[in-house]
VMD Tcl script that draws the C-alpha trace (Angstrom):
set ca {
  {-11.08 -22.33 -19.24}
  {-7.84 -24.35 -19.36}
  {-5.77 -25.27 -16.24}
  {-6.49 -27.71 -13.46}
  {-4.98 -30.38 -11.24}
  {-4.28 -28.16 -8.33}
  {-6.34 -25.46 -6.48}
  {-3.71 -22.97 -7.34}
  {-4.67 -23.44 -11.07}
  {-8.34 -23.77 -10.66}
  {-9.32 -21.14 -8.04}
  {-8.02 -18.16 -10.11}
  {-9.63 -19.55 -13.26}
  {-12.94 -19.69 -11.32}
  {-12.63 -16.07 -10.43}
  {-12.19 -15.09 -14.07}
  {-15.08 -17.48 -15.06}
  {-17.35 -15.82 -12.53}
  {-16.45 -12.42 -13.95}
  {-17.26 -13.62 -17.41}
  {-20.57 -15.10 -16.34}
  {-21.57 -11.89 -14.73}
  {-21.05 -10.13 -17.90}
  {-23.29 -12.63 -19.89}
  {-20.69 -15.00 -21.42}
  {-20.42 -18.66 -21.09}
  {-17.23 -20.19 -19.54}
  {-16.53 -23.91 -20.08}
  {-13.83 -25.76 -18.26}
  {-11.71 -28.49 -19.84}
  {-10.26 -30.74 -17.11}
  {-9.59 -34.10 -15.76}
  {-11.68 -36.26 -13.40}
  {-8.73 -36.45 -10.87}
  {-8.01 -32.73 -10.46}
  {-9.48 -30.11 -8.31}
  {-11.51 -28.88 -11.34}
  {-13.68 -32.03 -11.17}
  {-15.22 -30.82 -7.94}
  {-14.83 -27.02 -7.89}
  {-16.03 -26.14 -11.41}
  {-19.38 -27.99 -11.19}
  {-19.87 -26.88 -7.67}
  {-19.58 -23.31 -8.95}
  {-22.17 -23.95 -11.71}
  {-19.80 -24.19 -14.60}
  {-19.98 -27.12 -17.33}
  {-16.87 -29.11 -17.62}
  {-15.72 -31.37 -20.47}
  {-13.29 -34.26 -19.49}
  {-9.95 -34.76 -21.16}
  {-7.22 -37.40 -20.58}
  {-3.82 -35.95 -19.84}
  {-0.93 -36.66 -17.43}
  {1.98 -34.63 -16.14}
  {5.31 -34.50 -17.97}
  {7.31 -32.35 -15.57}
  {9.09 -34.02 -12.60}
  {8.17 -37.53 -13.49}
  {10.08 -40.55 -14.37}
  {11.08 -41.16 -17.97}
  {8.55 -44.08 -18.39}
  {5.67 -41.98 -17.20}
  {6.84 -39.04 -19.36}
  {6.76 -41.36 -22.50}
  {3.33 -42.63 -21.49}
  {2.05 -38.99 -21.18}
  {3.65 -38.04 -24.46}
  {2.00 -41.03 -26.07}
  {-1.48 -40.00 -25.07}
  {-0.93 -36.34 -25.93}
  {-2.03 -36.49 -29.65}
  {-5.34 -38.14 -28.79}
  {-5.84 -35.55 -26.03}
  {-5.28 -32.61 -28.54}
  {-7.59 -34.32 -31.07}
  {-10.27 -34.60 -28.44}
  {-9.94 -31.06 -27.53}
  {-10.23 -30.05 -31.26}
  {-13.48 -31.89 -31.40}
  {-14.74 -30.06 -28.30}
  {-13.68 -26.67 -29.83}
  {-15.71 -27.50 -32.84}
  {-18.68 -28.17 -30.59}
  {-18.33 -24.90 -28.49}
  {-16.71 -22.66 -31.06}
  {-14.78 -20.61 -28.38}
  {-13.85 -17.00 -29.10}
  {-10.92 -17.20 -26.72}
  {-9.06 -19.63 -24.38}
  {-8.00 -18.57 -20.87}
  {-5.17 -20.70 -19.53}
  {-3.74 -20.99 -16.07}
  {-1.08 -23.35 -17.21}
  {-0.29 -26.69 -15.69}
  {-0.26 -30.03 -17.54}
  {-4.03 -30.09 -17.81}
  {-3.92 -26.91 -20.00}
  {-1.36 -28.56 -22.45}
  {-3.59 -30.19 -24.96}
  {-6.23 -27.38 -24.61}
  {-3.83 -24.60 -25.70}
  {-2.31 -26.89 -28.37}
  {-5.73 -27.29 -29.91}
  {-6.38 -23.55 -29.60}
  {-3.13 -22.75 -31.47}
  {-4.07 -25.21 -34.24}
  {-7.44 -23.59 -34.60}
  {-5.97 -19.98 -34.25}
  {-8.06 -19.22 -31.31}
  {-6.49 -16.42 -29.25}
  {-5.06 -17.39 -25.93}
  {-4.84 -15.33 -22.62}
  {-2.40 -16.98 -20.25}
  {-2.16 -16.12 -16.59}
  {1.24 -17.00 -15.05}
  {1.26 -16.33 -11.28}
  {4.80 -17.71 -10.57}
  {8.00 -15.94 -11.13}
  {9.23 -18.99 -12.91}
  {6.65 -20.00 -15.48}
  {5.28 -23.61 -15.55}
  {6.30 -25.91 -18.45}
  {3.09 -25.44 -20.39}
  {3.23 -21.57 -20.32}
  {7.01 -21.70 -21.32}
  {6.24 -24.08 -24.25}
  {3.24 -21.89 -25.58}
  {4.70 -18.54 -24.48}
  {5.35 -17.16 -27.96}
  {1.70 -18.02 -29.14}
  {-0.16 -16.12 -26.47}
  {-2.12 -12.97 -27.36}
  {-1.59 -11.71 -23.91}
  {0.37 -13.03 -20.74}
  {-0.97 -11.80 -17.42}
  {1.83 -11.85 -14.76}
  {2.52 -11.31 -11.11}
  {6.27 -10.76 -11.34}
  {8.07 -8.32 -13.66}
  {11.04 -10.92 -14.23}
  {8.58 -13.35 -15.75}
  {8.13 -11.19 -18.85}
  {11.37 -12.54 -20.46}
  {9.47 -15.85 -21.20}
  {6.87 -14.13 -23.36}
  {6.94 -11.98 -26.52}
  {7.77 -8.33 -25.96}
  {4.72 -6.21 -25.80}
  {2.37 -9.03 -25.04}
  {2.76 -9.01 -21.20}
  {0.96 -7.18 -18.45}
  {1.37 -7.19 -14.65}
  {-2.11 -7.94 -13.24}
  {-1.37 -10.12 -10.28}
  {-3.39 -13.15 -9.30}
  {-7.26 -13.05 -8.34}
  {-7.43 -12.63 -4.63}
  {-10.60 -12.27 -2.52}
  {-11.51 -8.65 -1.87}
  {-11.49 -9.28 1.91}
  {-7.72 -9.55 1.87}
  {-7.36 -6.11 0.19}
  {-9.75 -4.61 3.00}
  {-7.50 -5.71 5.91}
  {-6.27 -2.47 7.60}
  {-2.59 -2.03 8.77}
  {-2.03 -3.18 12.35}
  {-0.48 -0.75 14.85}
  {2.38 -2.44 16.91}
  {1.32 -3.79 20.24}
  {2.88 -5.51 23.24}
  {2.19 -8.97 21.83}
  {3.16 -10.04 18.31}
  {0.59 -12.24 16.79}
  {2.14 -14.94 14.35}
  {0.00 -16.90 11.79}
  {1.62 -20.13 10.83}
  {0.02 -21.92 7.96}
  {1.16 -24.55 5.50}
  {-2.03 -24.45 3.51}
  {-5.27 -26.34 3.96}
  {-3.38 -29.71 4.39}
  {-0.51 -28.31 6.52}
  {3.16 -28.57 5.84}
  {5.21 -31.08 7.81}
  {8.39 -29.09 8.29}
  {6.38 -25.83 9.27}
  {4.35 -27.89 11.88}
  {7.61 -29.54 13.21}
  {9.42 -26.23 13.40}
  {6.53 -24.55 15.17}
  {6.45 -27.27 17.82}
  {10.19 -27.13 18.28}
  {9.92 -23.25 18.66}
  {7.67 -23.40 21.66}
  {10.33 -23.88 24.39}
  {12.40 -21.04 22.99}
  {9.41 -18.63 22.95}
  {8.57 -19.60 26.52}
  {12.09 -19.35 27.87}
  {12.73 -16.04 26.06}
  {9.69 -14.17 27.73}
  {8.87 -12.85 24.25}
  {5.37 -11.79 24.01}
  {4.12 -13.89 21.17}
  {0.82 -15.37 20.33}
  {0.59 -18.21 17.81}
  {-2.29 -18.89 15.46}
  {-1.43 -22.24 13.91}
  {-3.23 -23.96 11.03}
  {-1.90 -27.44 11.14}
  {-3.78 -29.42 8.62}
  {-5.94 -32.40 9.43}
  {-3.27 -35.00 9.63}
  {-1.11 -33.24 12.28}
  {-3.88 -31.58 14.33}
  {-4.65 -34.09 16.92}
  {-1.00 -34.50 18.23}
  {-0.26 -30.75 18.06}
  {-3.48 -29.71 19.69}
  {-2.85 -32.29 22.39}
  {0.63 -30.88 23.16}
  {0.04 -27.22 22.72}
  {-1.69 -26.49 26.08}
  {1.49 -27.57 27.92}
  {3.70 -25.32 25.87}
  {3.37 -22.28 27.93}
  {2.79 -20.23 24.68}
  {-0.30 -18.20 24.04}
  {-2.37 -18.90 21.06}
  {-4.55 -21.48 19.21}
  {-4.14 -24.48 17.18}
  {-6.69 -25.33 14.40}
  {-6.81 -27.93 11.75}
  {-8.30 -25.64 9.20}
  {-9.19 -21.98 9.11}
  {-12.33 -21.27 7.44}
  {-12.04 -17.45 7.42}
  {-8.45 -16.87 6.29}
  {-8.79 -13.12 5.72}
  {-9.94 -12.83 9.28}
  {-6.93 -14.77 10.53}
  {-4.62 -12.50 8.51}
  {-6.24 -9.49 10.02}
  {-5.28 -10.57 13.46}
  {-1.70 -11.35 12.61}
  {1.30 -9.11 12.80}
  {3.49 -11.70 10.98}
  {2.70 -14.65 8.61}
  {4.80 -17.89 8.33}
  {3.85 -19.76 5.26}
  {4.92 -21.49 1.98}
  {5.37 -19.41 -1.12}
  {3.00 -20.70 -3.69}
  {1.56 -18.08 -5.98}
  {-1.72 -17.97 -3.98}
  {-0.07 -17.56 -0.59}
  {2.27 -14.83 -2.00}
  {-0.67 -12.94 -3.44}
  {-2.67 -13.12 -0.17}
  {0.24 -11.90 1.79}
  {0.71 -9.01 -0.57}
  {-2.93 -8.06 -0.72}
  {-3.20 -8.13 3.09}
  {0.05 -6.09 3.43}
  {1.55 -8.52 5.90}
  {5.32 -9.11 6.52}
  {6.10 -12.70 6.04}
  {8.56 -15.49 6.62}
  {8.36 -17.57 3.55}
  {9.63 -21.23 3.48}
  {9.45 -22.41 -0.18}
  {8.29 -26.03 -0.70}
  {11.56 -27.59 -2.05}
  {9.84 -30.12 -4.38}
  {7.62 -27.59 -6.28}
  {7.87 -27.99 -10.10}
  {10.82 -25.86 -11.48}
  {11.53 -24.73 -7.95}
  {8.94 -21.92 -8.50}
  {8.18 -21.38 -4.80}
  {11.77 -20.43 -4.21}
  {11.63 -17.89 -7.12}
  {8.43 -16.32 -5.76}
  {9.84 -16.05 -2.18}
  {13.09 -14.60 -3.63}
  {11.16 -11.80 -5.50}
  {9.35 -10.58 -2.28}
  {12.72 -10.98 -0.30}
  {14.51 -8.73 -2.81}
  {11.71 -6.15 -2.29}
  {12.27 -6.18 1.44}
  {8.71 -7.47 1.89}
  {9.60 -10.94 3.50}
  {12.22 -13.13 5.00}
  {13.21 -16.26 3.18}
  {14.14 -19.49 4.87}
  {15.01 -22.66 3.02}
  {13.04 -25.68 3.97}
  {16.16 -27.60 4.88}
  {17.34 -24.87 7.18}
  {14.02 -24.49 9.06}
  {13.87 -25.79 12.67}
  {12.54 -24.47 15.85}
  {15.53 -22.37 16.77}
  {15.71 -20.75 13.37}
  {11.95 -20.02 13.30}
  {12.13 -18.45 16.90}
  {15.28 -16.38 15.76}
  {13.38 -15.01 12.79}
  {10.30 -14.17 14.73}
  {12.20 -12.59 17.58}
  {14.31 -10.40 15.16}
  {11.04 -9.09 13.69}
  {9.01 -8.79 16.90}
  {11.67 -6.75 18.54}
  {11.63 -4.29 15.68}
  {7.87 -3.70 15.03}
  {8.56 -0.64 12.77}
  {10.63 -2.86 10.48}
  {7.66 -5.23 10.27}
  {5.43 -2.40 9.34}
  {7.78 -1.29 6.56}
  {7.77 -4.92 5.29}
  {4.11 -5.01 5.15}
  {3.93 -1.68 3.33}
  {6.36 -3.15 0.70}
  {4.29 -6.21 0.43}
  {1.16 -4.27 -0.16}
  {2.91 -2.34 -2.91}
  {3.33 -5.72 -4.68}
  {-0.47 -6.28 -4.66}
  {-2.70 -5.86 -7.73}
  {-6.38 -5.66 -7.22}
  {-8.80 -6.34 -10.00}
  {-6.91 -9.26 -11.74}
  {-9.98 -11.19 -12.67}
  {-11.63 -8.20 -14.06}
  {-8.65 -7.28 -16.25}
  {-8.42 -10.85 -17.53}
  {-12.15 -10.62 -18.53}
  {-11.56 -7.36 -20.18}
  {-8.90 -8.78 -22.34}
  {-10.89 -11.84 -23.26}
  {-13.79 -9.66 -24.35}
  {-11.46 -7.49 -26.42}
  {-10.24 -10.64 -28.24}
  {-13.90 -11.60 -28.91}
  {-14.56 -8.29 -30.55}
  {-11.42 -8.45 -32.65}
  {-12.44 -11.92 -33.95}
  {-15.94 -10.61 -34.74}
}
mol new
graphics top color blue
foreach p $ca { graphics top sphere $p radius 0.5 }
foreach p [lrange $ca 0 end-1] q [lrange $ca 1 end] { graphics top cylinder $p $q radius 0.2 }
display resetview
């Protein structure tokens, strides 16, 4: 299992690893001590082997040179580990942590299944695209980065609870879930606070569910009771599928995981791409849903309280339009992504035997 650093790389890989384990196979993670995999993989009961690797993309030239300098040793270490484990296949989520792992797999002619959840593939998956046995994608437009005939639209593994969320019938009050992820997003938090006076003065019946992240929670929670707006402010939402089920509209970033959850839940969304994401991939993700008519797209630089209120009001005043957006979003969802990835890995194992 290759791919780490962020939760967006590790959590889908864990879903595939669990599926493989349930079928009697062994899944071993290769990762760094600094990434999310260092905590999440052992906690889930999977062995992990440590490798040394640093990011190349969106770094200064000095850091890039240092990273390139350590790459041969990292690849050599991965080759040594592969001689130890003799893997039948490598599953890659991309990211810089996967780089030396997939390079070693190419040298040893071990088949690679790559999952690319973003509309714009990351640097590692672009580099090794022509070597993959199969590329599992979330967006049709991503197929051009991989060999013809080796791609498949599977989506990203998403908890089954999101797929079980029933459509909401329009009511007198529009419930808006605002979340910038577990750590929060400064621009979303600021825009939410700035939107309170507009909501109050308009008389629009809106209820806010706001996950702020830990850093901003204390101040926002202290100010919210005086806002005159109905709702609840939380530092972290433990049961996100339950929060989605209560929401008529979701305001969030457009990372691959967030987009997959919005689609699985069939929710209309206002997507605000993180402007500093590698290769601007969050913009490309949001743009894909926007073109489908499943979401609104607001640039981070254009987001403020007035703009957020205007977007919410334009949708809240046309609940049938929101329903249609949710239906288009659900049509984008793909259940069973982890199962399909495990199926392909088993097929590759049989071919090698």
